[in-house]
Biopython code that builds the backbone (N, CA, C, O; Angstrom):
import numpy as np
from Bio.PDB.StructureBuilder import StructureBuilder

atoms = [
    (1, "MET", "N", (205.733, 88.611, 79.329)),
    (1, "MET", "CA", (206.000, 89.095, 80.657)),
    (1, "MET", "C", (207.481, 89.454, 80.815)),
    (1, "MET", "O", (207.808, 90.494, 81.387)),
    (2, "PHE", "N", (208.373, 88.601, 80.313)),
    (2, "PHE", "CA", (209.800, 88.838, 80.494)),
    (2, "PHE", "C", (210.321, 89.977, 79.632)),
    (2, "PHE", "O", (211.373, 90.541, 79.932)),
    (3, "GLU", "N", (209.621, 90.320, 78.587)),
    (3, "GLU", "CA", (210.059, 91.408, 77.710)),
    (3, "GLU", "C", (210.105, 92.742, 78.439)),
    (3, "GLU", "O", (210.862, 93.631, 78.052)),
    (4, "ARG", "N", (209.310, 92.892, 79.482)),
    (4, "ARG", "CA", (209.265, 94.150, 80.236)),
    (4, "ARG", "C", (210.359, 94.262, 81.288)),
    (4, "ARG", "O", (210.563, 95.334, 81.858)),
    (5, "LEU", "N", (211.058, 93.173, 81.548)),
    (5, "LEU", "CA", (212.092, 93.199, 82.578)),
    (5, "LEU", "C", (213.370, 93.837, 82.034)),
    (5, "LEU", "O", (213.768, 93.562, 80.902)),
    (6, "PRO", "N", (214.009, 94.681, 82.830)),
    (6, "PRO", "CA", (215.246, 95.305, 82.366)),
    (6, "PRO", "C", (216.407, 94.308, 82.399)),
    (6, "PRO", "O", (216.430, 93.388, 83.217)),
    (7, "LEU", "N", (217.359, 94.506, 81.505)),
    (7, "LEU", "CA", (218.592, 93.730, 81.528)),
    (7, "LEU", "C", (219.595, 94.466, 82.408)),
    (7, "LEU", "O", (219.726, 95.687, 82.323)),
    (8, "LEU", "N", (220.289, 93.733, 83.238)),
    (8, "LEU", "CA", (221.251, 94.338, 84.155)),
    (8, "LEU", "C", (222.652, 94.217, 83.560)),
    (8, "LEU", "O", (223.034, 93.164, 83.048)),
    (9, "ASP", "N", (223.404, 95.300, 83.635)),
    (9, "ASP", "CA", (224.759, 95.322, 83.097)),
    (9, "ASP", "C", (225.729, 94.613, 84.032)),
    (9, "ASP", "O", (225.583, 94.648, 85.254)),
    (10, "VAL", "N", (226.720, 93.971, 83.431)),
    (10, "VAL", "CA", (227.837, 93.407, 84.187)),
    (10, "VAL", "C", (228.842, 94.543, 84.341)),
    (10, "VAL", "O", (229.564, 94.876, 83.401)),
    (11, "THR", "N", (228.883, 95.123, 85.509)),
    (11, "THR", "CA", (229.742, 96.277, 85.774)),
    (11, "THR", "C", (231.060, 95.823, 86.405)),
    (11, "THR", "O", (231.208, 94.669, 86.809)),
    (12, "ASP", "N", (232.010, 96.754, 86.480)),
    (12, "ASP", "CA", (233.267, 96.463, 87.165)),
    (12, "ASP", "C", (233.008, 96.111, 88.629)),
    (12, "ASP", "O", (233.675, 95.239, 89.187)),
    (13, "ALA", "N", (232.047, 96.783, 89.245)),
    (13, "ALA", "CA", (231.707, 96.500, 90.640)),
    (13, "ALA", "C", (231.187, 95.068, 90.791)),
    (13, "ALA", "O", (231.511, 94.386, 91.763)),
    (14, "ALA", "N", (230.392, 94.625, 89.839)),
    (14, "ALA", "CA", (229.868, 93.257, 89.888)),
    (14, "ALA", "C", (230.990, 92.234, 89.716)),
    (14, "ALA", "O", (231.014, 91.209, 90.397)),
    (15, "ILE", "N", (231.905, 92.514, 88.815)),
    (15, "ILE", "CA", (233.035, 91.607, 88.595)),
    (15, "ILE", "C", (233.893, 91.518, 89.860)),
    (15, "ILE", "O", (234.339, 90.435, 90.239)),
    (16, "THR", "N", (234.116, 92.653, 90.501)),
    (16, "THR", "CA", (234.899, 92.677, 91.743)),
    (16, "THR", "C", (234.196, 91.897, 92.845)),
    (16, "THR", "O", (234.834, 91.135, 93.571)),
    (17, "LEU", "N", (232.886, 92.083, 92.973)),
    (17, "LEU", "CA", (232.134, 91.364, 94.000)),
    (17, "LEU", "C", (232.121, 89.867, 93.708)),
    (17, "LEU", "O", (232.249, 89.059, 94.628)),
    (18, "ALA", "N", (231.970, 89.493, 92.460)),
    (18, "ALA", "CA", (231.981, 88.073, 92.092)),
    (18, "ALA", "C", (233.317, 87.441, 92.466)),
    (18, "ALA", "O", (233.358, 86.327, 92.987)),
    (19, "ALA", "N", (234.403, 88.153, 92.201)),
    (19, "ALA", "CA", (235.733, 87.648, 92.568)),
    (19, "ALA", "C", (235.844, 87.491, 94.087)),
    (19, "ALA", "O", (236.451, 86.535, 94.567)),
    (20, "ALA", "N", (235.262, 88.423, 94.840)),
    (20, "ALA", "CA", (235.289, 88.337, 96.299)),
    (20, "ALA", "C", (234.479, 87.142, 96.794)),
    (20, "ALA", "O", (234.861, 86.495, 97.769)),
    (21, "LEU", "N", (233.373, 86.848, 96.133)),
    (21, "LEU", "CA", (232.560, 85.695, 96.519)),
    (21, "LEU", "C", (233.333, 84.394, 96.333)),
    (21, "LEU", "O", (233.218, 83.474, 97.142)),
    (22, "VAL", "N", (234.119, 84.324, 95.266)),
    (22, "VAL", "CA", (234.921, 83.119, 95.027)),
    (22, "VAL", "C", (236.132, 83.083, 95.949)),
    (22, "VAL", "O", (236.409, 82.055, 96.567)),
    (23, "SER", "N", (236.855, 84.196, 96.047)),
    (23, "SER", "CA", (238.055, 84.202, 96.894)),
    (23, "SER", "C", (237.713, 84.042, 98.371)),
    (23, "SER", "O", (238.515, 83.518, 99.144)),
    (24, "GLY", "N", (236.530, 84.489, 98.760)),
    (24, "GLY", "CA", (236.066, 84.334, 100.139)),
    (24, "GLY", "C", (235.435, 82.982, 100.409)),
    (24, "GLY", "O", (234.943, 82.722, 101.507)),
    (25, "GLN", "N", (235.454, 82.127, 99.401)),
    (25, "GLN", "CA", (234.969, 80.746, 99.475)),
    (25, "GLN", "C", (233.471, 80.633, 99.739)),
    (25, "GLN", "O", (233.001, 79.629, 100.274)),
    (26, "ALA", "N", (232.732, 81.661, 99.363)),
    (26, "ALA", "CA", (231.276, 81.553, 99.419)),
    (26, "ALA", "C", (230.789, 80.621, 98.314)),
    (26, "ALA", "O", (229.780, 79.930, 98.457)),
    (27, "LEU", "N", (231.531, 80.620, 97.210)),
    (27, "LEU", "CA", (231.249, 79.733, 96.079)),
    (27, "LEU", "C", (232.572, 79.167, 95.580)),
    (27, "LEU", "O", (233.598, 79.841, 95.667)),
    (28, "PRO", "N", (232.570, 77.937, 95.058)),
    (28, "PRO", "CA", (233.807, 77.371, 94.527)),
    (28, "PRO", "C", (234.190, 78.029, 93.198)),
    (28, "PRO", "O", (233.347, 78.618, 92.522)),
    (29, "ALA", "N", (235.454, 77.922, 92.839)),
    (29, "ALA", "CA", (235.959, 78.552, 91.616)),
    (29, "ALA", "C", (235.192, 78.096, 90.372)),
    (29, "ALA", "O", (234.989, 78.884, 89.448)),
    (30, "GLN", "N", (234.769, 76.844, 90.344)),
    (30, "GLN", "CA", (234.035, 76.355, 89.170)),
    (30, "GLN", "C", (232.632, 76.972, 89.068)),
    (30, "GLN", "O", (231.947, 76.791, 88.062)),
    (31, "ALA", "N", (232.213, 77.688, 90.093)),
    (31, "ALA", "CA", (230.908, 78.360, 90.089)),
    (31, "ALA", "C", (231.069, 79.870, 89.915)),
    (31, "ALA", "O", (230.245, 80.640, 90.409)),
    (32, "ALA", "N", (232.116, 80.296, 89.221)),
    (32, "ALA", "CA", (232.376, 81.730, 89.034)),
    (32, "ALA", "C", (231.226, 82.427, 88.319)),
    (32, "ALA", "O", (230.926, 83.580, 88.630)),
    (33, "GLN", "N", (230.577, 81.763, 87.376)),
    (33, "GLN", "CA", (229.435, 82.378, 86.688)),
    (33, "GLN", "C", (228.259, 82.563, 87.643)),
    (33, "GLN", "O", (227.519, 83.542, 87.543)),
    (34, "ASP", "N", (228.091, 81.622, 88.564)),
    (34, "ASP", "CA", (227.041, 81.759, 89.576)),
    (34, "ASP", "C", (227.354, 82.937, 90.501)),
    (34, "ASP", "O", (226.458, 83.683, 90.894)),
    (35, "ALA", "N", (228.636, 83.096, 90.842)),
    (35, "ALA", "CA", (229.041, 84.233, 91.676)),
    (35, "ALA", "C", (228.744, 85.544, 90.953)),
    (35, "ALA", "O", (228.293, 86.508, 91.572)),
    (36, "LEU", "N", (228.993, 85.583, 89.657)),
    (36, "LEU", "CA", (228.701, 86.795, 88.882)),
    (36, "LEU", "C", (227.202, 87.061, 88.837)),
    (36, "LEU", "O", (226.778, 88.216, 88.883)),
    (37, "HIS", "N", (226.411, 86.027, 88.751)),
    (37, "HIS", "CA", (224.949, 86.159, 88.754)),
    (37, "HIS", "C", (224.490, 86.833, 90.048)),
    (37, "HIS", "O", (223.686, 87.765, 90.021)),
    (38, "ILE", "N", (225.005, 86.354, 91.172)),
    (38, "ILE", "CA", (224.684, 86.954, 92.470)),
    (38, "ILE", "C", (225.161, 88.406, 92.513)),
    (38, "ILE", "O", (224.425, 89.298, 92.933)),
    (39, "ALA", "N", (226.389, 88.629, 92.077)),
    (39, "ALA", "CA", (226.994, 89.960, 92.159)),
    (39, "ALA", "C", (226.238, 90.983, 91.317)),
    (39, "ALA", "O", (226.033, 92.114, 91.758)),
    (40, "VAL", "N", (225.826, 90.603, 90.124)),
    (40, "VAL", "CA", (225.073, 91.540, 89.269)),
    (40, "VAL", "C", (223.768, 91.924, 89.951)),
    (40, "VAL", "O", (223.408, 93.100, 89.992)),
    (41, "ALA", "N", (223.058, 90.936, 90.487)),
    (41, "ALA", "CA", (221.799, 91.242, 91.190)),
    (41, "ALA", "C", (222.058, 92.132, 92.399)),
    (41, "ALA", "O", (221.288, 93.049, 92.683)),
    (42, "CYS", "N", (223.129, 91.856, 93.095)),
    (42, "CYS", "CA", (223.456, 92.593, 94.317)),
    (42, "CYS", "C", (223.805, 94.050, 94.028)),
    (42, "CYS", "O", (223.241, 94.953, 94.644)),
    (43, "VAL", "N", (224.722, 94.287, 93.105)),
    (43, "VAL", "CA", (225.152, 95.667, 92.856)),
    (43, "VAL", "C", (224.051, 96.508, 92.220)),
    (43, "VAL", "O", (224.084, 97.735, 92.310)),
    (44, "HIS", "N", (223.089, 95.874, 91.588)),
    (44, "HIS", "CA", (221.966, 96.611, 90.995)),
    (44, "HIS", "C", (220.793, 96.747, 91.976)),
    (44, "HIS", "O", (219.741, 97.280, 91.624)),
    (45, "GLY", "N", (220.986, 96.265, 93.195)),
    (45, "GLY", "CA", (219.970, 96.466, 94.218)),
    (45, "GLY", "C", (218.710, 95.639, 94.054)),
    (45, "GLY", "O", (217.633, 96.058, 94.476)),
    (46, "MET", "N", (218.833, 94.480, 93.449)),
    (46, "MET", "CA", (217.664, 93.622, 93.279)),
    (46, "MET", "C", (217.255, 93.039, 94.631)),
    (46, "MET", "O", (218.106, 92.613, 95.411)),
    (47, "GLU", "N", (215.976, 93.023, 94.901)),
    (47, "GLU", "CA", (215.480, 92.505, 96.170)),
    (47, "GLU", "C", (215.512, 90.977, 96.189)),
    (47, "GLU", "O", (215.781, 90.371, 97.226)),
    (48, "TYR", "N", (215.235, 90.357, 95.036)),
    (48, "TYR", "CA", (215.209, 88.904, 94.926)),
    (48, "TYR", "C", (216.058, 88.447, 93.750)),
    (48, "TYR", "O", (216.193, 89.147, 92.746)),
    (49, "LEU", "N", (216.628, 87.254, 93.899)),
    (49, "LEU", "CA", (217.291, 86.556, 92.809)),
    (49, "LEU", "C", (216.645, 85.185, 92.759)),
    (49, "LEU", "O", (216.866, 84.351, 93.638)),
    (50, "LEU", "N", (215.842, 84.953, 91.723)),
    (50, "LEU", "CA", (215.139, 83.678, 91.583)),
    (50, "LEU", "C", (215.982, 82.726, 90.761)),
    (50, "LEU", "O", (216.562, 83.108, 89.744)),
    (51, "THR", "N", (216.046, 81.483, 91.211)),
    (51, "THR", "CA", (216.861, 80.492, 90.529)),
    (51, "THR", "C", (216.372, 79.094, 90.856)),
    (51, "THR", "O", (215.760, 78.857, 91.898)),
    (52, "TRP", "N", (216.654, 78.169, 89.942)),
    (52, "TRP", "CA", (216.443, 76.755, 90.227)),
    (52, "TRP", "C", (217.783, 76.087, 90.518)),
    (52, "TRP", "O", (217.844, 74.871, 90.700)),
    (53, "ASN", "N", (218.854, 76.870, 90.562)),
    (53, "ASN", "CA", (220.188, 76.361, 90.859)),
    (53, "ASN", "C", (220.341, 76.256, 92.379)),
    (53, "ASN", "O", (220.674, 77.229, 93.055)),
    (54, "CYS", "N", (220.094, 75.072, 92.888)),
    (54, "CYS", "CA", (220.187, 74.864, 94.337)),
    (54, "CYS", "C", (221.561, 74.356, 94.761)),
    (54, "CYS", "O", (221.826, 74.200, 95.953)),
    (55, "ALA", "N", (222.433, 74.097, 93.792)),
    (55, "ALA", "CA", (223.785, 73.648, 94.124)),
    (55, "ALA", "C", (224.619, 74.801, 94.676)),
    (55, "ALA", "O", (225.345, 74.635, 95.656)),
    (56, "HIS", "N", (224.514, 75.972, 94.042)),
    (56, "HIS", "CA", (225.358, 77.091, 94.448)),
    (56, "HIS", "C", (224.592, 78.363, 94.786)),
    (56, "HIS", "O", (225.091, 79.187, 95.553)),
    (57, "LEU", "N", (223.416, 78.544, 94.247)),
    (57, "LEU", "CA", (222.715, 79.814, 94.469)),
    (57, "LEU", "C", (221.695, 79.712, 95.593)),
    (57, "LEU", "O", (221.868, 80.341, 96.637)),
    (58, "ALA", "N", (220.662, 78.952, 95.407)),
    (58, "ALA", "CA", (219.623, 78.805, 96.444)),
    (58, "ALA", "C", (220.029, 77.669, 97.376)),
    (58, "ALA", "O", (219.365, 76.634, 97.441)),
    (59, "ASN", "N", (221.115, 77.877, 98.086)),
    (59, "ASN", "CA", (221.691, 76.841, 98.939)),
    (59, "ASN", "C", (221.823, 77.409, 100.359)),
    (59, "ASN", "O", (222.605, 78.328, 100.597)),
    (60, "ALA", "N", (221.070, 76.865, 101.268)),
    (60, "ALA", "CA", (221.042, 77.389, 102.642)),
    (60, "ALA", "C", (222.406, 77.314, 103.323)),
    (60, "ALA", "O", (222.718, 78.155, 104.166)),
    (61, "ARG", "N", (223.228, 76.317, 102.969)),
    (61, "ARG", "CA", (224.557, 76.191, 103.591)),
    (61, "ARG", "C", (225.509, 77.286, 103.142)),
    (61, "ARG", "O", (226.435, 77.631, 103.875)),
    (62, "LEU", "N", (225.301, 77.839, 101.955)),
    (62, "LEU", "CA", (226.181, 78.882, 101.425)),
    (62, "LEU", "C", (225.656, 80.288, 101.704)),
    (62, "LEU", "O", (226.411, 81.256, 101.627)),
    (63, "ARG", "N", (224.386, 80.405, 102.023)),
    (63, "ARG", "CA", (223.714, 81.705, 102.143)),
    (63, "ARG", "C", (224.406, 82.664, 103.100)),
    (63, "ARG", "O", (224.605, 83.831, 102.762)),
    (64, "GLY", "N", (224.772, 82.200, 104.277)),
    (64, "GLY", "CA", (225.380, 83.082, 105.267)),
    (64, "GLY", "C", (226.682, 83.691, 104.782)),
    (64, "GLY", "O", (226.909, 84.887, 104.967)),
    (65, "CYS", "N", (227.527, 82.903, 104.174)),
    (65, "CYS", "CA", (228.810, 83.401, 103.663)),
    (65, "CYS", "C", (228.592, 84.362, 102.496)),
    (65, "CYS", "O", (229.268, 85.387, 102.402)),
    (66, "ILE", "N", (227.655, 84.036, 101.611)),
    (66, "ILE", "CA", (227.339, 84.927, 100.486)),
    (66, "ILE", "C", (226.883, 86.282, 101.017)),
    (66, "ILE", "O", (227.371, 87.324, 100.579)),
    (67, "GLU", "N", (225.950, 86.261, 101.956)),
    (67, "GLU", "CA", (225.422, 87.508, 102.515)),
    (67, "GLU", "C", (226.502, 88.298, 103.244)),
    (67, "GLU", "O", (226.546, 89.524, 103.139)),
    (68, "HIS", "N", (227.362, 87.622, 103.974)),
    (68, "HIS", "CA", (228.439, 88.282, 104.711)),
    (68, "HIS", "C", (229.383, 89.024, 103.752)),
    (68, "HIS", "O", (229.734, 90.179, 103.991)),
    (69, "ILE", "N", (229.780, 88.363, 102.691)),
    (69, "ILE", "CA", (230.703, 88.983, 101.729)),
    (69, "ILE", "C", (230.034, 90.166, 101.025)),
    (69, "ILE", "O", (230.664, 91.205, 100.831)),
    (70, "CYS", "N", (228.781, 90.019, 100.646)),
    (70, "CYS", "CA", (228.069, 91.125, 100.000)),
    (70, "CYS", "C", (227.953, 92.324, 100.940)),
    (70, "CYS", "O", (228.184, 93.460, 100.527)),
    (71, "ARG", "N", (227.601, 92.080, 102.187)),
    (71, "ARG", "CA", (227.463, 93.172, 103.160)),
    (71, "ARG", "C", (228.807, 93.836, 103.453)),
    (71, "ARG", "O", (228.878, 95.057, 103.588)),
    (72, "ASN", "N", (229.871, 93.037, 103.551)),
    (72, "ASN", "CA", (231.204, 93.603, 103.777)),
    (72, "ASN", "C", (231.663, 94.476, 102.610)),
    (72, "ASN", "O", (232.485, 95.376, 102.781)),
    (73, "ALA", "N", (231.127, 94.202, 101.432)),
    (73, "ALA", "CA", (231.458, 95.007, 100.256)),
    (73, "ALA", "C", (230.562, 96.245, 100.149)),
    (73, "ALA", "O", (230.715, 97.051, 99.231)),
    (74, "GLY", "N", (229.628, 96.388, 101.091)),
    (74, "GLY", "CA", (228.769, 97.570, 101.114)),
    (74, "GLY", "C", (227.437, 97.413, 100.415)),
    (74, "GLY", "O", (226.773, 98.407, 100.119)),
    (75, "TYR", "N", (227.033, 96.181, 100.147)),
    (75, "TYR", "CA", (225.769, 95.933, 99.438)),
    (75, "TYR", "C", (224.790, 95.197, 100.336)),
    (75, "TYR", "O", (225.177, 94.529, 101.295)),
    (76, "ILE", "N", (223.520, 95.334, 100.007)),
    (76, "ILE", "CA", (222.480, 94.534, 100.635)),
    (76, "ILE", "C", (222.241, 93.351, 99.699)),
    (76, "ILE", "O", (221.824, 93.544, 98.557)),
    (77, "PRO", "N", (222.498, 92.134, 100.166)),
    (77, "PRO", "CA", (222.345, 90.984, 99.272)),
    (77, "PRO", "C", (220.888, 90.726, 98.938)),
    (77, "PRO", "O", (220.003, 90.982, 99.754)),
    (78, "PRO", "N", (220.636, 90.216, 97.731)),
    (78, "PRO", "CA", (219.259, 89.853, 97.388)),
    (78, "PRO", "C", (218.857, 88.592, 98.138)),
    (78, "PRO", "O", (219.706, 87.825, 98.590)),
    (79, "ILE", "N", (217.579, 88.393, 98.261)),
    (79, "ILE", "CA", (217.062, 87.136, 98.793)),
    (79, "ILE", "C", (217.127, 86.137, 97.645)),
    (79, "ILE", "O", (216.484, 86.317, 96.611)),
    (80, "ILE", "N", (217.909, 85.090, 97.841)),
    (80, "ILE", "CA", (218.088, 84.088, 96.786)),
    (80, "ILE", "C", (217.173, 82.921, 97.098)),
    (80, "ILE", "O", (217.291, 82.289, 98.148)),
    (81, "CYS", "N", (216.253, 82.636, 96.172)),
    (81, "CYS", "CA", (215.307, 81.556, 96.406)),
    (81, "CYS", "C", (214.786, 81.013, 95.079)),
    (81, "CYS", "O", (214.997, 81.602, 94.019)),
    (82, "THR", "N", (214.108, 79.889, 95.166)),
    (82, "THR", "CA", (213.478, 79.318, 93.979)),
    (82, "THR", "C", (212.141, 80.031, 93.745)),
    (82, "THR", "O", (211.580, 80.610, 94.676)),
    (83, "PRO", "N", (211.636, 79.996, 92.531)),
    (83, "PRO", "CA", (210.320, 80.608, 92.279)),
    (83, "PRO", "C", (209.240, 80.022, 93.174)),
    (83, "PRO", "O", (208.333, 80.734, 93.606)),
    (84, "GLU", "N", (209.332, 78.733, 93.451)),
    (84, "GLU", "CA", (208.336, 78.093, 94.321)),
    (84, "GLU", "C", (208.397, 78.652, 95.733)),
    (84, "GLU", "O", (207.358, 78.844, 96.364)),
    (85, "GLU", "N", (209.584, 78.913, 96.233)),
    (85, "GLU", "CA", (209.721, 79.492, 97.573)),
    (85, "GLU", "C", (209.111, 80.889, 97.630)),
    (85, "GLU", "O", (208.500, 81.264, 98.631)),
    (86, "LEU", "N", (209.275, 81.651, 96.566)),
    (86, "LEU", "CA", (208.722, 83.000, 96.550)),
    (86, "LEU", "C", (207.201, 82.959, 96.490)),
    (86, "LEU", "O", (206.531, 83.771, 97.128)),
    (87, "GLU", "N", (206.659, 82.025, 95.733)),
    (87, "GLU", "CA", (205.205, 81.883, 95.633)),
    (87, "GLU", "C", (204.587, 81.472, 96.951)),
    (87, "GLU", "O", (203.545, 81.994, 97.349)),
    (88, "GLY", "N", (205.238, 80.525, 97.635)),
    (88, "GLY", "CA", (204.668, 79.919, 98.840)),
    (88, "GLY", "C", (204.675, 80.844, 99.983)),
    (88, "GLY", "O", (204.228, 80.483, 101.072)),
]
sb = StructureBuilder()
sb.init_structure("model")
sb.init_model(0)
sb.init_chain("A")
sb.init_seg("    ")
for serial, (resi, resn, name, xyz) in enumerate(atoms, 1):
    if name == "N":
        sb.init_residue(resn, " ", resi, " ")
    sb.init_atom(name, np.array(xyz, "f"), 0.0, 1.0, " ", f" {name:<3s}", serial, name[0])
structure = sb.get_structure()
């Protein structure tokens, strides 16, 4: 099933957005890779970002700030949720 999924490139736009997510305090500096994960999905227009990382990604307390920074950068943020949330 996963073999059919496209790989998304880490673009300059994604790197810039990831830096904005950290500098805007949507995510802590130690979660820079998580910020890049969000940014890659965002700049490629993904509707959903599925994760089991509830510390920094699927975290309701961080969601508003993440979405605000993505929208201010001109992107529509993906819906970040766990696979179980998407199924239910």
